[in-house]
TORFI-750395 format. One record per residue (C-alpha): residue number from 1; chain; y, x, z. Coordinates in Angstrom, 3 decimals, always signed. Layout:
N
{k NUM | c A | Y Y | X X | Z Z}
...
***
This chain:
350
{k 1 | c A | Y +130.060 | X +73.240 | Z +206.153}
{k 2 | c A | Y +131.125 | X +74.708 | Z +202.870}
{k 3 | c A | Y +128.118 | X +77.063 | Z +202.735}
{k 4 | c A | Y +125.746 | X +74.256 | Z +203.500}
{k 5 | c A | Y +127.128 | X +72.011 | Z +200.772}
{k 6 | c A | Y +126.952 | X +74.573 | Z +197.899}
{k 7 | c A | Y +123.195 | X +75.120 | Z +197.935}
{k 8 | c A | Y +122.678 | X +71.403 | Z +197.982}
{k 9 | c A | Y +124.879 | X +70.958 | Z +194.942}
{k 10 | c A | Y +123.114 | X +73.808 | Z +193.123}
{k 11 | c A | Y +119.745 | X +72.297 | Z +193.921}
{k 12 | c A | Y +120.707 | X +68.903 | Z +192.462}
{k 13 | c A | Y +121.864 | X +70.552 | Z +189.208}
{k 14 | c A | Y +118.543 | X +72.402 | Z +188.670}
{k 15 | c A | Y +116.483 | X +69.319 | Z +189.362}
{k 16 | c A | Y +118.447 | X +67.302 | Z +186.756}
{k 17 | c A | Y +117.877 | X +69.938 | Z +183.953}
{k 18 | c A | Y +114.092 | X +70.317 | Z +184.370}
{k 19 | c A | Y +111.884 | X +67.407 | Z +183.173}
{k 20 | c A | Y +109.720 | X +65.919 | Z +185.754}
{k 21 | c A | Y +106.067 | X +64.994 | Z +185.460}
{k 22 | c A | Y +106.979 | X +61.370 | Z +185.192}
{k 23 | c A | Y +109.229 | X +62.036 | Z +182.193}
{k 24 | c A | Y +106.448 | X +63.972 | Z +180.461}
{k 25 | c A | Y +104.032 | X +61.133 | Z +181.089}
{k 26 | c A | Y +106.484 | X +58.657 | Z +179.597}
{k 27 | c A | Y +107.023 | X +60.773 | Z +176.470}
{k 28 | c A | Y +103.284 | X +61.275 | Z +175.981}
{k 29 | c A | Y +102.733 | X +57.590 | Z +176.337}
{k 30 | c A | Y +105.412 | X +56.812 | Z +173.767}
{k 31 | c A | Y +103.907 | X +59.329 | Z +171.306}
{k 32 | c A | Y +100.431 | X +57.942 | Z +171.845}
{k 33 | c A | Y +101.620 | X +54.408 | Z +171.346}
{k 34 | c A | Y +103.489 | X +55.457 | Z +168.126}
{k 35 | c A | Y +100.389 | X +57.195 | Z +166.797}
{k 36 | c A | Y +98.266 | X +54.222 | Z +167.762}
{k 37 | c A | Y +100.604 | X +51.908 | Z +165.922}
{k 38 | c A | Y +100.817 | X +54.030 | Z +162.697}
{k 39 | c A | Y +97.430 | X +55.720 | Z +162.385}
{k 40 | c A | Y +96.022 | X +52.822 | Z +160.430}
{k 41 | c A | Y +98.873 | X +53.049 | Z +157.885}
{k 42 | c A | Y +98.363 | X +56.834 | Z +157.563}
{k 43 | c A | Y +94.664 | X +56.386 | Z +157.077}
{k 44 | c A | Y +95.238 | X +53.718 | Z +154.424}
{k 45 | c A | Y +97.699 | X +55.943 | Z +152.539}
{k 46 | c A | Y +95.362 | X +58.935 | Z +152.734}
{k 47 | c A | Y +92.404 | X +56.923 | Z +151.523}
{k 48 | c A | Y +94.484 | X +55.461 | Z +148.719}
{k 49 | c A | Y +95.663 | X +58.917 | Z +147.586}
{k 50 | c A | Y +92.133 | X +60.270 | Z +147.796}
{k 51 | c A | Y +90.826 | X +57.339 | Z +145.769}
{k 52 | c A | Y +93.519 | X +57.853 | Z +143.119}
{k 53 | c A | Y +92.726 | X +61.572 | Z +142.835}
{k 54 | c A | Y +88.969 | X +60.976 | Z +142.615}
{k 55 | c A | Y +89.295 | X +58.209 | Z +140.019}
{k 56 | c A | Y +91.727 | X +60.307 | Z +137.934}
{k 57 | c A | Y +89.437 | X +63.353 | Z +138.062}
{k 58 | c A | Y +86.332 | X +61.349 | Z +137.141}
{k 59 | c A | Y +88.148 | X +59.509 | Z +134.361}
{k 60 | c A | Y +89.569 | X +62.755 | Z +132.967}
{k 61 | c A | Y +86.154 | X +64.444 | Z +132.933}
{k 62 | c A | Y +84.500 | X +61.389 | Z +131.346}
{k 63 | c A | Y +87.103 | X +61.067 | Z +128.580}
{k 64 | c A | Y +87.047 | X +64.803 | Z +127.807}
{k 65 | c A | Y +83.244 | X +64.723 | Z +127.554}
{k 66 | c A | Y +83.399 | X +61.687 | Z +125.298}
{k 67 | c A | Y +85.871 | X +63.454 | Z +123.010}
{k 68 | c A | Y +83.650 | X +66.558 | Z +122.957}
{k 69 | c A | Y +80.622 | X +64.431 | Z +122.038}
{k 70 | c A | Y +82.599 | X +62.813 | Z +119.240}
{k 71 | c A | Y +83.669 | X +66.193 | Z +117.855}
{k 72 | c A | Y +80.082 | X +67.485 | Z +117.971}
{k 73 | c A | Y +78.886 | X +64.391 | Z +116.105}
{k 74 | c A | Y +81.520 | X +64.995 | Z +113.434}
{k 75 | c A | Y +80.300 | X +68.590 | Z +113.056}
{k 76 | c A | Y +76.674 | X +67.457 | Z +112.741}
{k 77 | c A | Y +77.664 | X +64.965 | Z +110.044}
{k 78 | c A | Y +79.487 | X +67.711 | Z +108.144}
{k 79 | c A | Y +76.419 | X +69.988 | Z +108.338}
{k 80 | c A | Y +74.191 | X +67.166 | Z +107.095}
{k 81 | c A | Y +76.176 | X +66.646 | Z +103.869}
{k 82 | c A | Y +76.812 | X +70.346 | Z +103.249}
{k 83 | c A | Y +74.978 | X +71.601 | Z +100.190}
{k 84 | c A | Y +74.516 | X +68.130 | Z +98.682}
{k 85 | c A | Y +76.372 | X +66.535 | Z +95.786}
{k 86 | c A | Y +78.569 | X +64.661 | Z +98.256}
{k 87 | c A | Y +79.256 | X +67.809 | Z +100.232}
{k 88 | c A | Y +80.508 | X +69.545 | Z +97.103}
{k 89 | c A | Y +83.298 | X +67.007 | Z +96.785}
{k 90 | c A | Y +84.247 | X +67.332 | Z +100.447}
{k 91 | c A | Y +85.536 | X +70.206 | Z +102.492}
{k 92 | c A | Y +83.042 | X +72.797 | Z +103.726}
{k 93 | c A | Y +81.488 | X +73.018 | Z +107.172}
{k 94 | c A | Y +83.889 | X +75.658 | Z +108.483}
{k 95 | c A | Y +86.867 | X +73.639 | Z +107.321}
{k 96 | c A | Y +85.542 | X +70.519 | Z +109.063}
{k 97 | c A | Y +84.775 | X +72.504 | Z +112.193}
{k 98 | c A | Y +88.340 | X +73.835 | Z +112.411}
{k 99 | c A | Y +89.780 | X +70.391 | Z +111.788}
{k 100 | c A | Y +87.533 | X +68.744 | Z +114.389}
{k 101 | c A | Y +88.441 | X +71.360 | Z +116.979}
{k 102 | c A | Y +92.145 | X +70.826 | Z +116.347}
{k 103 | c A | Y +91.751 | X +67.053 | Z +116.646}
{k 104 | c A | Y +89.692 | X +67.447 | Z +119.822}
{k 105 | c A | Y +92.281 | X +69.741 | Z +121.388}
{k 106 | c A | Y +95.094 | X +67.277 | Z +120.665}
{k 107 | c A | Y +93.117 | X +64.294 | Z +121.981}
{k 108 | c A | Y +92.082 | X +66.111 | Z +125.163}
{k 109 | c A | Y +95.657 | X +67.202 | Z +125.849}
{k 110 | c A | Y +97.000 | X +63.675 | Z +125.326}
{k 111 | c A | Y +94.285 | X +62.170 | Z +127.542}
{k 112 | c A | Y +94.928 | X +64.679 | Z +130.343}
{k 113 | c A | Y +98.683 | X +64.120 | Z +130.185}
{k 114 | c A | Y +98.351 | X +60.331 | Z +130.361}
{k 115 | c A | Y +95.759 | X +60.306 | Z +133.169}
{k 116 | c A | Y +97.441 | X +62.923 | Z +135.368}
{k 117 | c A | Y +100.905 | X +61.456 | Z +134.817}
{k 118 | c A | Y +99.726 | X +57.973 | Z +135.772}
{k 119 | c A | Y +97.934 | X +59.338 | Z +138.854}
{k 120 | c A | Y +101.074 | X +61.199 | Z +139.986}
{k 121 | c A | Y +103.178 | X +58.037 | Z +139.708}
{k 122 | c A | Y +100.579 | X +56.026 | Z +141.654}
{k 123 | c A | Y +100.509 | X +58.644 | Z +144.430}
{k 124 | c A | Y +104.290 | X +58.536 | Z +144.747}
{k 125 | c A | Y +104.111 | X +54.752 | Z +144.876}
{k 126 | c A | Y +101.483 | X +54.970 | Z +147.658}
{k 127 | c A | Y +103.998 | X +56.884 | Z +149.807}
{k 128 | c A | Y +106.445 | X +53.998 | Z +149.245}
{k 129 | c A | Y +108.823 | X +56.187 | Z +147.234}
{k 130 | c A | Y +111.180 | X +54.190 | Z +145.042}
{k 131 | c A | Y +110.274 | X +55.105 | Z +141.461}
{k 132 | c A | Y +113.079 | X +53.151 | Z +139.798}
{k 133 | c A | Y +115.659 | X +56.019 | Z +139.920}
{k 134 | c A | Y +112.997 | X +58.518 | Z +138.816}
{k 135 | c A | Y +111.902 | X +56.391 | Z +135.881}
{k 136 | c A | Y +115.495 | X +55.674 | Z +134.908}
{k 137 | c A | Y +116.349 | X +59.382 | Z +134.989}
{k 138 | c A | Y +113.233 | X +60.208 | Z +132.990}
{k 139 | c A | Y +114.156 | X +57.543 | Z +130.435}
{k 140 | c A | Y +117.697 | X +58.875 | Z +130.020}
{k 141 | c A | Y +116.412 | X +62.448 | Z +129.789}
{k 142 | c A | Y +113.787 | X +61.387 | Z +127.249}
{k 143 | c A | Y +116.416 | X +59.708 | Z +125.082}
{k 144 | c A | Y +118.693 | X +62.757 | Z +125.270}
{k 145 | c A | Y +115.851 | X +65.141 | Z +124.442}
{k 146 | c A | Y +114.709 | X +62.833 | Z +121.656}
{k 147 | c A | Y +118.145 | X +62.899 | Z +120.006}
{k 148 | c A | Y +118.536 | X +66.634 | Z +120.490}
{k 149 | c A | Y +115.035 | X +67.590 | Z +119.348}
{k 150 | c A | Y +114.360 | X +64.863 | Z +116.795}
{k 151 | c A | Y +113.450 | X +67.450 | Z +114.148}
{k 152 | c A | Y +110.941 | X +69.029 | Z +116.525}
{k 153 | c A | Y +109.416 | X +65.637 | Z +117.314}
{k 154 | c A | Y +109.239 | X +64.825 | Z +113.593}
{k 155 | c A | Y +107.517 | X +68.137 | Z +112.841}
{k 156 | c A | Y +105.031 | X +67.615 | Z +115.659}
{k 157 | c A | Y +104.130 | X +64.050 | Z +114.657}
{k 158 | c A | Y +103.820 | X +65.065 | Z +111.003}
{k 159 | c A | Y +101.500 | X +67.909 | Z +112.003}
{k 160 | c A | Y +99.325 | X +65.585 | Z +114.079}
{k 161 | c A | Y +98.942 | X +63.053 | Z +111.256}
{k 162 | c A | Y +98.374 | X +65.862 | Z +108.753}
{k 163 | c A | Y +95.448 | X +67.158 | Z +110.821}
{k 164 | c A | Y +94.042 | X +63.675 | Z +111.459}
{k 165 | c A | Y +94.181 | X +62.755 | Z +107.761}
{k 166 | c A | Y +92.930 | X +66.201 | Z +106.635}
{k 167 | c A | Y +95.615 | X +66.605 | Z +103.996}
{k 168 | c A | Y +95.051 | X +70.364 | Z +103.676}
{k 169 | c A | Y +93.551 | X +73.274 | Z +105.597}
{k 170 | c A | Y +93.298 | X +77.043 | Z +105.713}
{k 171 | c A | Y +92.312 | X +78.462 | Z +102.329}
{k 172 | c A | Y +93.593 | X +75.521 | Z +100.267}
{k 173 | c A | Y +96.037 | X +76.021 | Z +97.421}
{k 174 | c A | Y +98.770 | X +73.420 | Z +97.787}
{k 175 | c A | Y +102.087 | X +72.430 | Z +96.263}
{k 176 | c A | Y +104.350 | X +71.252 | Z +99.085}
{k 177 | c A | Y +107.424 | X +70.675 | Z +96.943}
{k 178 | c A | Y +109.611 | X +73.148 | Z +98.837}
{k 179 | c A | Y +106.990 | X +75.891 | Z +98.361}
{k 180 | c A | Y +103.538 | X +76.401 | Z +96.907}
{k 181 | c A | Y +100.706 | X +78.826 | Z +97.558}
{k 182 | c A | Y +97.565 | X +79.356 | Z +99.634}
{k 183 | c A | Y +97.500 | X +77.984 | Z +103.181}
{k 184 | c A | Y +96.944 | X +80.826 | Z +105.671}
{k 185 | c A | Y +97.767 | X +79.010 | Z +108.918}
{k 186 | c A | Y +98.149 | X +75.375 | Z +109.928}
{k 187 | c A | Y +100.084 | X +74.430 | Z +113.067}
{k 188 | c A | Y +101.406 | X +71.251 | Z +114.594}
{k 189 | c A | Y +104.983 | X +72.288 | Z +113.749}
{k 190 | c A | Y +104.865 | X +74.894 | Z +110.948}
{k 191 | c A | Y +102.498 | X +75.588 | Z +108.041}
{k 192 | c A | Y +102.299 | X +79.108 | Z +106.565}
{k 193 | c A | Y +101.783 | X +79.527 | Z +102.810}
{k 194 | c A | Y +101.212 | X +82.729 | Z +100.831}
{k 195 | c A | Y +102.865 | X +82.567 | Z +97.423}
{k 196 | c A | Y +101.663 | X +83.942 | Z +94.111}
{k 197 | c A | Y +103.603 | X +87.190 | Z +94.593}
{k 198 | c A | Y +102.410 | X +87.751 | Z +98.167}
{k 199 | c A | Y +105.387 | X +86.240 | Z +99.978}
{k 200 | c A | Y +104.815 | X +84.083 | Z +103.073}
{k 201 | c A | Y +106.524 | X +80.704 | Z +103.281}
{k 202 | c A | Y +107.109 | X +79.007 | Z +106.651}
{k 203 | c A | Y +107.230 | X +75.292 | Z +105.898}
{k 204 | c A | Y +108.099 | X +72.795 | Z +108.626}
{k 205 | c A | Y +105.713 | X +69.867 | Z +108.585}
{k 206 | c A | Y +108.555 | X +67.374 | Z +108.893}
{k 207 | c A | Y +110.144 | X +68.661 | Z +105.656}
{k 208 | c A | Y +107.058 | X +68.022 | Z +103.517}
{k 209 | c A | Y +107.649 | X +64.719 | Z +101.708}
{k 210 | c A | Y +104.712 | X +65.028 | Z +99.323}
{k 211 | c A | Y +101.758 | X +67.399 | Z +99.100}
{k 212 | c A | Y +99.503 | X +68.314 | Z +96.193}
{k 213 | c A | Y +96.177 | X +69.855 | Z +97.206}
{k 214 | c A | Y +94.622 | X +71.870 | Z +94.387}
{k 215 | c A | Y +91.493 | X +72.831 | Z +96.352}
{k 216 | c A | Y +89.912 | X +69.493 | Z +97.232}
{k 217 | c A | Y +87.391 | X +67.627 | Z +95.124}
{k 218 | c A | Y +87.357 | X +69.182 | Z +91.645}
{k 219 | c A | Y +89.728 | X +70.538 | Z +88.992}
{k 220 | c A | Y +90.010 | X +70.094 | Z +85.232}
{k 221 | c A | Y +90.177 | X +72.912 | Z +82.692}
{k 222 | c A | Y +91.777 | X +71.888 | Z +79.391}
{k 223 | c A | Y +92.117 | X +73.985 | Z +76.220}
{k 224 | c A | Y +93.955 | X +72.964 | Z +73.030}
{k 225 | c A | Y +92.492 | X +74.571 | Z +69.904}
{k 226 | c A | Y +94.842 | X +74.551 | Z +66.877}
{k 227 | c A | Y +93.117 | X +74.903 | Z +63.507}
{k 228 | c A | Y +94.188 | X +74.410 | Z +59.914}
{k 229 | c A | Y +94.346 | X +70.937 | Z +58.479}
{k 230 | c A | Y +91.768 | X +71.738 | Z +55.777}
{k 231 | c A | Y +89.035 | X +72.876 | Z +58.185}
{k 232 | c A | Y +85.750 | X +70.971 | Z +58.443}
{k 233 | c A | Y +85.944 | X +68.902 | Z +61.634}
{k 234 | c A | Y +82.172 | X +68.620 | Z +62.000}
{k 235 | c A | Y +81.856 | X +72.395 | Z +61.840}
{k 236 | c A | Y +84.683 | X +72.871 | Z +64.339}
{k 237 | c A | Y +83.100 | X +70.403 | Z +66.762}
{k 238 | c A | Y +79.676 | X +71.998 | Z +66.393}
{k 239 | c A | Y +81.027 | X +75.494 | Z +67.129}
{k 240 | c A | Y +83.006 | X +74.256 | Z +70.149}
{k 241 | c A | Y +80.005 | X +72.391 | Z +71.589}
{k 242 | c A | Y +77.723 | X +75.386 | Z +71.130}
{k 243 | c A | Y +80.273 | X +77.702 | Z +72.751}
{k 244 | c A | Y +80.671 | X +75.406 | Z +75.745}
{k 245 | c A | Y +76.920 | X +75.022 | Z +76.198}
{k 246 | c A | Y +76.417 | X +78.793 | Z +76.071}
{k 247 | c A | Y +79.159 | X +79.337 | Z +78.630}
{k 248 | c A | Y +77.761 | X +76.715 | Z +81.018}
{k 249 | c A | Y +74.428 | X +78.581 | Z +81.150}
{k 250 | c A | Y +75.897 | X +82.058 | Z +81.761}
{k 251 | c A | Y +76.644 | X +83.636 | Z +85.138}
{k 252 | c A | Y +78.939 | X +83.061 | Z +87.055}
{k 253 | c A | Y +80.349 | X +80.236 | Z +84.942}
{k 254 | c A | Y +77.390 | X +77.950 | Z +85.674}
{k 255 | c A | Y +78.626 | X +77.758 | Z +89.287}
{k 256 | c A | Y +82.276 | X +77.264 | Z +88.361}
{k 257 | c A | Y +81.550 | X +74.530 | Z +85.815}
{k 258 | c A | Y +80.701 | X +71.263 | Z +87.544}
{k 259 | c A | Y +80.228 | X +69.394 | Z +84.286}
{k 260 | c A | Y +79.584 | X +69.976 | Z +80.576}
{k 261 | c A | Y +82.283 | X +71.311 | Z +78.293}
{k 262 | c A | Y +83.328 | X +68.245 | Z +76.304}
{k 263 | c A | Y +85.090 | X +68.095 | Z +72.933}
{k 264 | c A | Y +87.409 | X +65.153 | Z +73.465}
{k 265 | c A | Y +88.502 | X +64.984 | Z +69.836}
{k 266 | c A | Y +91.722 | X +65.332 | Z +67.882}
{k 267 | c A | Y +94.789 | X +65.378 | Z +70.085}
{k 268 | c A | Y +97.213 | X +65.464 | Z +67.127}
{k 269 | c A | Y +97.174 | X +65.853 | Z +63.337}
{k 270 | c A | Y +100.007 | X +67.500 | Z +61.388}
{k 271 | c A | Y +100.492 | X +68.459 | Z +57.751}
{k 272 | c A | Y +99.368 | X +72.057 | Z +58.238}
{k 273 | c A | Y +97.383 | X +71.960 | Z +61.518}
{k 274 | c A | Y +95.129 | X +69.959 | Z +63.815}
{k 275 | c A | Y +94.834 | X +70.119 | Z +67.622}
{k 276 | c A | Y +91.340 | X +69.707 | Z +69.094}
{k 277 | c A | Y +91.157 | X +69.043 | Z +72.846}
{k 278 | c A | Y +88.393 | X +70.647 | Z +74.933}
{k 279 | c A | Y +87.965 | X +69.766 | Z +78.636}
{k 280 | c A | Y +85.598 | X +70.585 | Z +81.501}
{k 281 | c A | Y +85.300 | X +69.730 | Z +85.211}
{k 282 | c A | Y +85.418 | X +72.891 | Z +87.330}
{k 283 | c A | Y +85.291 | X +74.105 | Z +90.893}
{k 284 | c A | Y +88.575 | X +73.597 | Z +92.776}
{k 285 | c A | Y +91.016 | X +76.432 | Z +92.125}
{k 286 | c A | Y +88.981 | X +77.864 | Z +89.207}
{k 287 | c A | Y +90.444 | X +75.883 | Z +86.310}
{k 288 | c A | Y +92.742 | X +78.682 | Z +85.127}
{k 289 | c A | Y +89.892 | X +81.220 | Z +85.180}
{k 290 | c A | Y +87.632 | X +78.894 | Z +83.201}
{k 291 | c A | Y +90.385 | X +78.189 | Z +80.652}
{k 292 | c A | Y +90.911 | X +81.897 | Z +79.971}
{k 293 | c A | Y +87.198 | X +82.565 | Z +79.502}
{k 294 | c A | Y +86.812 | X +79.487 | Z +77.304}
{k 295 | c A | Y +89.662 | X +80.601 | Z +75.022}
{k 296 | c A | Y +88.100 | X +84.038 | Z +74.772}
{k 297 | c A | Y +84.709 | X +82.633 | Z +73.731}
{k 298 | c A | Y +86.186 | X +80.080 | Z +71.309}
{k 299 | c A | Y +88.193 | X +82.785 | Z +69.518}
{k 300 | c A | Y +85.122 | X +84.997 | Z +69.069}
{k 301 | c A | Y +82.990 | X +82.055 | Z +67.907}
{k 302 | c A | Y +85.618 | X +80.973 | Z +65.369}
{k 303 | c A | Y +85.863 | X +84.510 | Z +63.978}
{k 304 | c A | Y +82.087 | X +84.613 | Z +63.486}
{k 305 | c A | Y +82.050 | X +81.140 | Z +61.893}
{k 306 | c A | Y +84.979 | X +81.881 | Z +59.583}
{k 307 | c A | Y +87.223 | X +79.209 | Z +61.092}
{k 308 | c A | Y +90.850 | X +80.224 | Z +60.964}
{k 309 | c A | Y +93.217 | X +79.396 | Z +63.801}
{k 310 | c A | Y +96.791 | X +78.543 | Z +62.879}
{k 311 | c A | Y +98.899 | X +81.671 | Z +63.063}
{k 312 | c A | Y +96.073 | X +84.054 | Z +62.146}
{k 313 | c A | Y +95.727 | X +86.291 | Z +59.106}
{k 314 | c A | Y +95.478 | X +84.445 | Z +55.754}
{k 315 | c A | Y +92.045 | X +84.155 | Z +54.202}
{k 316 | c A | Y +91.195 | X +86.492 | Z +51.293}
{k 317 | c A | Y +90.797 | X +84.792 | Z +47.881}
{k 318 | c A | Y +88.362 | X +85.955 | Z +45.181}
{k 319 | c A | Y +90.897 | X +86.211 | Z +42.301}
{k 320 | c A | Y +91.480 | X +88.986 | Z +39.708}
{k 321 | c A | Y +94.089 | X +91.511 | Z +40.582}
{k 322 | c A | Y +97.509 | X +90.766 | Z +39.118}
{k 323 | c A | Y +99.078 | X +93.027 | Z +36.448}
{k 324 | c A | Y +101.577 | X +95.320 | Z +38.210}
{k 325 | c A | Y +103.816 | X +95.324 | Z +35.090}
{k 326 | c A | Y +103.930 | X +91.528 | Z +34.856}
{k 327 | c A | Y +107.084 | X +91.362 | Z +36.939}
{k 328 | c A | Y +108.910 | X +94.078 | Z +34.980}
{k 329 | c A | Y +111.518 | X +93.296 | Z +32.291}
{k 330 | c A | Y +110.905 | X +94.193 | Z +28.635}
{k 331 | c A | Y +112.385 | X +97.505 | Z +27.425}
{k 332 | c A | Y +115.872 | X +97.158 | Z +26.001}
{k 333 | c A | Y +117.017 | X +98.520 | Z +22.646}
{k 334 | c A | Y +119.955 | X +100.123 | Z +24.390}
{k 335 | c A | Y +117.583 | X +102.336 | Z +26.374}
{k 336 | c A | Y +117.304 | X +104.761 | Z +23.414}
{k 337 | c A | Y +120.422 | X +106.758 | Z +22.472}
{k 338 | c A | Y +119.371 | X +106.982 | Z +18.809}
{k 339 | c A | Y +118.864 | X +103.271 | Z +18.262}
{k 340 | c A | Y +121.340 | X +101.431 | Z +15.960}
{k 341 | c A | Y +122.393 | X +99.237 | Z +18.891}
{k 342 | c A | Y +123.260 | X +102.242 | Z +21.018}
{k 343 | c A | Y +125.114 | X +103.941 | Z +18.163}
{k 344 | c A | Y +127.124 | X +100.814 | Z +17.453}
{k 345 | c A | Y +128.005 | X +100.391 | Z +21.076}
{k 346 | c A | Y +128.993 | X +104.026 | Z +21.629}
{k 347 | c A | Y +132.748 | X +104.831 | Z +21.451}
{k 348 | c A | Y +134.221 | X +106.339 | Z +18.307}
{k 349 | c A | Y +134.663 | X +110.060 | Z +18.316}
{k 350 | c A | Y +138.048 | X +111.449 | Z +17.581}
***
């Protein structure tokens, strides 16, 4: 009896551990019913995600192409005015091309960031993910980063507005207050300047409170000519006008001078001197060169015309030569030892 009972017990245990065909059918039915109940929701979510991705991709491509078209139109406008009188007062084609490319790069990056970021948030929302904690964390992190990197944000925003407003570019000579020199590199955060002695200045865009661009538009060359108060003003003006006209026709000064050399008149009148102001409109950055050449030519012209500049050698006068003995004292009677005055003044001999 014992032997007969044990196999029976063992058989019941094995049958309870192995799933039967009926159990498998029940599980398959449950899975099929669950899939049947949720497949429509999955399909809706998938279609929604696909639609979001397609719309974001199409919108991104369309906006980037629109920005590229705008930049190309700006370049064509710059090429149209280059070489004209208006183009001379504006920046050159290469300068405009670099600026337009920088603006286009910034706009494309901003557009891509906004479109892709919005699409990512919409996809997460399609999966019924609660975005409130994520947005709250992002807001707190943004505030913390903003306080910690406020100087970086200021530099970046200043660089963006500097490029959009075209305040200066590569090759310009600027005075940034904290440093001055020629711009060799323009970035969204830092601008590099090369000083007069060859040093390189790294200027943060957020630190620039005012900027003076010496390379845009035109410059003014001014020379003050100091002559004697008794000089003929008509003669002085005639010589200055002739010198300026001759210089404006010579190479390469005819390209550097963008206007006639004008004699503005007397700047000041003193007892022993007069100051005559001469001015001319020049190419940007060439005013100092024009001033030096103008001084050189004015000095040579004045020497040929006999006009004396204050501080020069005195003019020679046509007068008879003075008697060299006129300043000498008359001979004294005491100069001779045999004169009565000398004998009377000599001591008595013992």
